[in-house]
C-alpha positions as CSV (number, residue, x, y, z in Angstrom):
1,M,-54.1,7.4,15.8
2,D,-50.9,8.2,17.6
3,S,-47.8,8.8,15.5
4,P,-44.9,6.5,16.2
5,E,-42.3,7.9,18.6
6,P,-38.9,8.6,17.0
7,N,-36.2,6.1,17.7
8,P,-33.3,8.1,19.2
9,S,-30.8,5.3,18.6
10,R,-31.5,5.4,14.8
11,N,-30.1,8.9,14.6
12,Q,-27.0,7.7,16.3
13,E,-26.2,5.0,13.8
14,P,-23.0,5.8,11.9
15,H,-23.5,6.7,8.3
16,P,-21.3,4.3,6.2
17,L,-20.2,6.8,3.6
18,R,-19.2,9.3,6.3
19,E,-17.3,6.6,8.1
20,V,-15.4,5.7,5.0
21,V,-14.5,9.3,4.2
22,L,-13.4,10.2,7.7
23,L,-11.4,7.0,8.2
24,F,-9.4,7.2,4.9
25,L,-9.0,10.9,5.2
26,R,-7.4,10.4,8.5
27,L,-5.2,7.6,7.2
28,G,-4.3,9.7,4.2
29,L,-3.0,12.3,6.6
30,T,-1.2,10.0,9.1
31,A,-0.3,6.7,7.4
32,F,3.4,6.7,6.9
33,G,5.8,3.9,5.9
34,G,4.8,2.5,2.5
35,P,2.3,-0.1,1.4
36,A,3.1,-2.8,3.9
37,A,2.6,-0.4,6.8
38,H,-0.5,1.0,5.3
39,I,-2.1,-2.4,4.9
40,S,-1.1,-3.3,8.5
41,I,-2.8,0.0,9.7
42,M,-5.9,-0.7,7.7
43,H,-6.1,-4.2,9.2
44,D,-6.0,-2.7,12.6
45,E,-8.8,-0.2,11.7
46,V,-11.2,-2.2,9.6
47,V,-10.8,-5.7,11.1
48,K,-9.8,-5.2,14.8
49,R,-11.5,-1.9,15.7
50,R,-14.5,-1.6,13.4
51,K,-15.2,-5.2,12.5
52,W,-16.1,-4.4,8.9
53,L,-14.4,-7.6,7.7
54,T,-13.1,-10.9,9.1
55,D,-9.4,-11.8,9.0
56,Q,-10.2,-14.2,6.1
57,E,-12.1,-11.6,4.1
58,F,-9.2,-9.2,4.6
59,L,-6.7,-11.8,3.4
60,D,-8.8,-12.5,0.4
61,L,-8.9,-8.8,-0.5
62,L,-5.1,-8.6,0.0
63,G,-4.5,-11.6,-2.2
64,A,-6.8,-10.3,-5.0
65,T,-5.2,-6.8,-4.8
66,N,-1.8,-8.4,-5.3
67,L,-3.1,-9.9,-8.6
68,I,-3.8,-6.6,-10.2
69,P,-1.3,-3.8,-11.0
70,G,-1.1,-0.5,-9.1
71,P,-0.5,0.7,-5.5
72,N,-1.7,-2.0,-3.2
73,S,-2.7,0.1,-0.2
74,T,-4.7,2.5,-2.3
75,E,-6.5,-0.4,-3.9
76,M,-7.3,-1.9,-0.5
77,A,-8.7,1.5,0.6
78,I,-10.9,1.6,-2.6
79,H,-12.1,-2.0,-1.9
80,F,-13.0,-1.2,1.7
81,G,-14.9,1.9,0.5
82,Y,-16.9,-0.2,-2.0
83,L,-17.7,-2.9,0.5
84,R,-18.8,-0.5,3.2
85,A,-20.6,2.2,1.1
86,G,-21.0,1.0,-2.5
87,W,-19.9,2.9,-5.6
88,K,-19.8,6.3,-3.8
89,G,-17.6,4.7,-1.1
90,L,-15.3,3.2,-3.8
91,I,-14.6,6.7,-5.3
92,L,-14.5,8.7,-2.1
93,A,-12.3,6.2,-0.2
94,G,-9.7,6.4,-2.9
95,L,-9.9,10.2,-3.1
96,A,-9.8,10.6,0.7
97,F,-6.7,8.4,0.9
98,T,-4.7,10.0,-1.9
99,L,-5.7,13.7,-1.9
100,P,-4.0,14.7,1.4
101,A,-0.7,13.2,0.3
102,T,-1.0,14.8,-3.1
103,I,-1.5,18.3,-1.6
104,I,1.3,17.8,0.9
105,V,3.7,16.6,-1.9
106,I,2.8,19.6,-4.1
107,G,3.8,21.8,-1.1
108,F,7.1,20.1,-0.8
109,A,7.7,20.3,-4.5
110,W,7.1,24.1,-4.4
111,V,9.7,24.5,-1.7
112,Y,12.1,22.3,-3.6
113,V,11.7,24.2,-6.9
114,N,12.0,27.6,-5.2
115,Y,14.7,26.9,-2.7
116,A,16.5,24.0,-4.4
117,Q,16.6,21.9,-1.2
118,L,14.4,19.6,0.8
119,P,13.1,20.4,4.3
120,Q,15.0,18.6,7.0
121,A,13.0,15.4,7.5
122,G,15.5,12.7,8.4
123,W,14.9,13.0,12.1
124,L,11.2,12.4,11.7
125,L,11.8,9.4,9.4
126,N,14.2,7.9,12.0
127,G,11.4,8.0,14.6
128,I,8.6,6.8,12.3
129,Q,10.4,3.8,10.7
130,P,10.8,1.7,13.8
131,V,7.1,2.1,14.6
132,V,6.2,1.2,11.0
133,I,8.2,-2.1,11.4
134,V,6.4,-3.0,14.6
135,I,3.0,-2.3,13.0
136,I,3.9,-4.6,10.0
137,V,5.1,-7.3,12.4
138,Q,1.8,-7.2,14.4
139,A,-0.2,-7.5,11.2
140,L,2.0,-10.4,10.0
141,W,1.4,-12.2,13.3
142,L,-2.4,-11.8,13.3
143,L,-2.9,-12.5,9.6
144,G,-0.3,-15.3,9.6
145,K,-2.2,-17.3,12.2
146,K,-5.2,-17.3,9.8
147,A,-3.3,-17.9,6.5
148,V,-0.6,-20.4,7.5
149,R,-2.4,-23.6,8.2
150,G,0.1,-26.4,9.1
151,I,3.8,-26.9,8.7
152,P,3.9,-27.3,4.9
153,A,2.3,-23.8,4.5
154,G,4.8,-22.4,6.9
155,V,7.7,-23.9,4.9
156,I,6.3,-22.5,1.7
157,L,6.1,-19.0,3.3
158,A,9.7,-19.3,4.4
159,L,10.7,-20.3,0.9
160,I,8.9,-17.4,-0.7
161,F,10.5,-15.0,1.8
162,A,14.0,-16.3,1.0
163,L,13.4,-16.2,-2.7
164,Y,12.2,-12.5,-2.4
165,L,15.4,-11.6,-0.5
166,V,17.7,-13.0,-3.2
167,G,15.9,-11.0,-5.9
168,F,13.1,-13.1,-7.4
169,N,10.4,-11.2,-9.1
170,P,7.5,-10.6,-6.6
171,L,4.9,-11.1,-9.3
172,L,6.3,-14.5,-10.2
173,L,6.3,-15.5,-6.6
174,L,2.7,-14.5,-6.1
175,F,1.4,-16.3,-9.2
176,G,3.7,-19.2,-8.7
177,C,2.5,-19.8,-5.2
178,G,-1.1,-19.3,-6.1
179,F,-1.0,-21.8,-9.0
180,G,0.9,-24.3,-6.9
181,F,-1.9,-24.2,-4.3
182,L,-4.5,-24.3,-7.0
183,A,-2.9,-27.5,-8.4
184,W,-2.9,-29.1,-5.0
185,A,-6.6,-28.2,-4.5
186,Y,-7.4,-29.7,-7.9
187,I,-5.7,-33.0,-6.9
188,K,-7.6,-33.1,-3.7
189,A,-10.9,-32.2,-5.3
190,G,-10.7,-34.9,-7.9
191,P,-12.7,-34.9,-11.2
192,G,-15.9,-33.0,-11.7
193,K,-14.6,-29.7,-10.1
194,N,-12.5,-28.4,-12.8
195,I,-12.4,-24.6,-12.8
196,T,-9.6,-22.6,-14.3
197,P,-8.6,-19.0,-13.7
198,T,-8.4,-18.3,-17.4
199,A,-10.3,-15.0,-17.1
200,L,-8.2,-13.8,-14.1
201,L,-4.9,-14.7,-15.9
202,G,-6.0,-13.0,-19.1
203,F,-6.9,-9.9,-17.1
204,A,-3.5,-9.8,-15.6
205,L,-1.8,-10.3,-19.0
206,L,-3.9,-7.6,-20.6
207,S,-2.8,-5.2,-17.9
208,Q,0.8,-5.7,-19.0
209,M,0.2,-4.0,-22.4
210,N,2.5,-1.0,-22.9
211,I,1.5,2.3,-24.4
212,L,3.7,3.4,-27.2
213,K,5.6,6.7,-26.7
214,N,3.9,9.6,-28.5
215,S,5.2,13.0,-29.6
216,L,2.5,14.8,-27.7
217,P,2.4,18.0,-25.6
218,S,4.2,17.6,-22.3
219,L,1.1,17.3,-20.2
220,W,-0.3,14.5,-22.4
221,E,3.1,12.8,-22.4
222,L,3.3,13.0,-18.6
223,F,-0.3,11.6,-18.3
224,L,0.4,8.7,-20.7
225,N,3.7,7.7,-19.1
226,F,2.2,7.6,-15.6
227,L,-0.9,5.9,-16.9
228,K,1.4,3.2,-18.4
229,I,3.0,2.8,-15.0
230,G,-0.3,2.6,-13.2
231,V,-1.6,-0.1,-15.7
232,T,1.5,-2.3,-15.7
233,L,3.3,-1.9,-12.3
234,Y,3.2,-4.8,-9.9
235,G,5.0,-4.9,-6.6
236,S,6.3,-2.4,-4.1
237,G,7.7,1.1,-4.4
238,Y,11.1,-0.3,-5.2
239,V,9.6,-1.5,-8.5
240,L,8.2,2.0,-9.0
241,I,11.7,3.4,-8.7
242,A,13.0,1.1,-11.5
243,F,10.2,2.3,-13.8
244,L,10.9,5.9,-13.1
245,Q,14.7,5.4,-13.6
246,N,14.0,3.8,-17.0
247,D,11.4,6.2,-18.3
248,F,12.3,9.6,-16.8
249,V,16.1,9.4,-16.4
250,S,17.7,6.9,-18.8
251,R,15.3,7.0,-21.7
252,S,14.0,10.6,-21.9
253,G,16.5,12.5,-19.7
254,W,13.6,14.5,-18.2
255,L,15.1,14.1,-14.6
256,T,18.5,13.8,-13.2
257,E,19.5,11.0,-10.8
258,Q,19.4,13.4,-7.9
259,Q,16.0,14.7,-8.7
260,L,14.7,11.1,-8.9
261,L,16.2,10.3,-5.5
262,D,14.7,13.5,-4.0
263,A,11.3,12.6,-5.5
264,V,11.4,9.1,-4.0
265,A,12.5,10.6,-0.6
266,I,9.5,12.9,-0.6
267,G,7.2,10.0,-1.3
268,Q,8.6,8.1,1.7
269,I,8.5,10.9,4.3
270,T,5.0,12.0,3.5
271,P,1.9,10.1,4.6
272,G,-0.4,8.2,2.2
273,P,0.6,6.3,-0.9
274,L,4.2,6.2,-2.1
275,F,2.9,6.7,-5.7
276,T,2.5,10.4,-5.0
277,T,6.2,10.4,-6.1
278,A,4.5,10.9,-9.5
279,T,2.9,14.2,-8.1
280,F,6.4,15.5,-7.2
281,I,7.9,14.6,-10.6
282,G,4.9,16.1,-12.4
283,Y,5.3,19.4,-10.6
284,L,9.1,19.5,-11.3
285,L,8.4,19.0,-15.0
286,A,5.2,21.1,-15.6
287,G,4.1,22.8,-12.4
288,I,0.7,22.3,-10.8
289,P,-0.9,21.1,-14.1
290,G,1.9,18.5,-14.4
291,A,1.3,17.4,-10.8
292,I,-2.4,17.0,-11.4
293,V,-2.1,15.0,-14.7
294,S,0.7,12.8,-13.3
295,T,-1.3,11.9,-10.2
296,L,-4.4,11.2,-12.3
297,G,-2.5,9.0,-14.7
298,I,-0.9,6.8,-12.0
299,F,-4.0,6.4,-9.8
300,L,-6.8,6.2,-12.3
301,P,-6.2,2.5,-13.3
302,S,-6.5,1.5,-9.6
303,F,-10.1,2.7,-9.5
304,V,-10.9,0.8,-12.7
305,F,-9.2,-2.4,-11.7
306,V,-10.9,-2.5,-8.3
307,A,-14.3,-1.7,-9.8
308,I,-13.9,-4.6,-12.3
309,S,-12.4,-7.2,-9.8
310,S,-14.3,-6.5,-6.6
311,P,-17.6,-8.3,-7.4
312,F,-15.7,-11.5,-8.3
313,I,-13.7,-11.8,-5.0
314,P,-16.4,-13.6,-3.0
315,R,-16.9,-16.0,-5.8
316,L,-13.3,-16.9,-5.8
317,R,-13.5,-18.0,-2.2
318,Q,-16.6,-20.2,-2.9
319,S,-14.8,-22.2,-5.6
320,P,-12.6,-25.0,-4.1
321,L,-9.9,-24.5,-6.7
322,M,-9.9,-20.7,-6.7
323,A,-9.9,-20.8,-2.9
324,G,-6.7,-22.8,-3.1
325,F,-5.3,-20.2,-5.5
326,L,-6.2,-17.4,-3.1
327,D,-4.6,-19.3,-0.1
328,G,-1.4,-19.5,-2.1
329,V,-1.4,-15.8,-3.0
330,N,-2.1,-14.9,0.6
331,I,0.9,-16.8,1.9
332,A,3.1,-15.2,-0.8
333,A,1.8,-11.7,0.0
334,L,2.6,-12.2,3.7
335,A,6.1,-13.4,2.8
336,L,6.7,-10.3,0.7
337,M,5.5,-8.1,3.5
338,A,8.0,-9.9,5.8
339,G,10.7,-9.2,3.2
340,V,9.9,-5.5,3.1
341,S,9.9,-5.4,6.9
342,L,13.4,-6.9,7.0
343,E,14.7,-4.5,4.4
344,L,13.3,-1.6,6.4
345,S,14.8,-2.9,9.7
346,R,18.4,-2.9,8.4
347,S,18.6,0.9,8.9
348,M,18.0,0.3,12.6
349,I,21.2,-1.6,13.1
350,G,23.6,0.4,15.3
351,N,20.9,3.1,16.0
352,P,20.0,2.9,19.7
353,V,17.3,5.5,19.4
354,S,15.5,3.5,16.7
355,I,15.8,0.3,18.8
356,I,14.3,2.0,21.9
357,I,11.4,3.4,19.8
358,A,10.8,-0.1,18.4
359,L,10.7,-1.7,21.8
360,M,8.4,1.0,23.2
361,A,6.0,0.7,20.2
362,S,6.0,-3.1,20.6
363,V,4.8,-2.9,24.2
364,L,2.2,-0.2,23.5
365,L,0.8,-2.0,20.5
366,F,0.9,-5.6,21.6
367,R,0.1,-5.1,25.3
368,F,-2.0,-2.0,25.5
369,R,-3.4,-1.9,21.9
370,V,-2.6,1.8,21.4
371,S,-3.8,3.1,18.0
372,S,-1.1,2.9,15.3
373,T,-1.8,6.5,14.4
374,W,-0.8,7.8,17.8
375,L,2.3,5.5,17.8
376,I,3.4,7.0,14.5
377,F,3.0,10.6,15.9
378,G,4.9,9.6,19.0
379,G,7.7,8.0,17.1
380,A,8.0,11.1,14.9
381,G,8.2,13.3,18.0
382,I,10.8,11.2,19.7
383,G,12.9,11.0,16.5
384,F,12.7,14.8,16.1
385,L,13.7,15.5,19.7
386,A,16.6,12.9,19.5
387,G,17.9,14.5,16.3
388,L,17.6,18.0,17.7
389,F,19.4,17.0,20.9
390,S,22.1,15.3,18.9
391,N,22.5,18.3,16.6
392,L,22.8,20.7,19.6
393,F,25.2,18.4,21.4
394,L,27.6,18.3,18.4
395,L,27.7,22.1,17.9
396,P,31.0,23.7,19.0
C-alpha cells in the first residue's frame, strides 16, 4: 500500500503561537504613542492585514477591555494572543509586547542614574507624534463606521467627547454610556429578557479595593504599590501620572517632581506600553531588582483580568441587553480615543514640520495603506533630521 504523499502546503501554514509572538514582539519594539495609538496599530495588524477578527469583534474586545483596570493596549495584546493561540498565546503575547519596552527603559534608567540626564529624544518625539495622531484618526474612522449606527449614536459620541474634554472621569463616561444603552435595549426588548450585568459590575467594584500600606522591605513595598495601581487604575496614562504623583511624590516622598516628570517622559518616548514608567521608577529606587518587581506588580493584574474576562465576551454579544451595554461602551471608548488624539494634536499648533509630517502620513496611510510601523520610523527620521538641521542652523 502506497504511503500518502506529503502535503507541501501544510508545512507552509503559519503557526499561530509563532505568529502571535513575532507580531507582538515587533509591536513591542516599534509601537510608539500611548494606548490609543497602540490600539489603532493593532487594529491595522489583526483586523485589516491578518483578518484574525472582524471590526465588530475588535470593538467588543475594546469595550470589554475598558471595563477592567490596567493598561488597555497590553490587555488587548493579551486578548489577541488568547484568541489566536490559547493560554500559551495569552502569556506570550503579553510578554512579547511588554518585555522589549522594559529592557529599553532599564537602559534609559541606567543612563539617567549614572549621567544625571536624559538622552536627547525630543526631535524623535516631534516626528513620531504627528504620525501617531494620523494612525488614531484612521482607526477612529474605520471603527466609527461600525460602532456609530445612526444620528442619535453620533450625538452621544460627540457628547461623551465634550464631557471628556471638560474633565469628566473616563470611567464614569464608559459605564454611564454603557448602562444608558443597556436601559434602551431593555425597553426595546420588553419583558422576558431581563439580564443584569451584576457580575460584571461586581467584578469592576472588586477591582477598586485598595491595599493598605505596609512597613515592608523596599522591594515588597514597590511591588505592592504598583500592584495596587495595576488592580485599580482605569483610564489613560494621564491617570497613571495622578496615581504616581500621590503615592510616590506627595505621600511617601520617594521621588521628586522632576524625577516623576522624567520617568513619564521616558515612558512616552519608548515603544510599547506607557506603564513601563513603573520600570524606570523601580530602577531609580532599587536598581534592577526594583525595576523587575515594579514591572511585575503593575502588569500582573492585566494577565489575571484578561484570563477571567475573555471567555465571557462572546456571551455578552449574544445577550440583547449586554450587546446594548457593549455598544454604549464602544461608543464611549471611541470618544475617549478622539479626546486623546485632540490633546496630542495641540503640540502641533505652530509647528510646520509636524504639520507636514502629518499630511504626508495621511496620504501614505489612507491612500497607499503603508504599514503604520514604517510610518512611525519615517516620522522619527524626519523629526530627527529637522531637529539636527535646526540646531546646526542656530549655531553661531
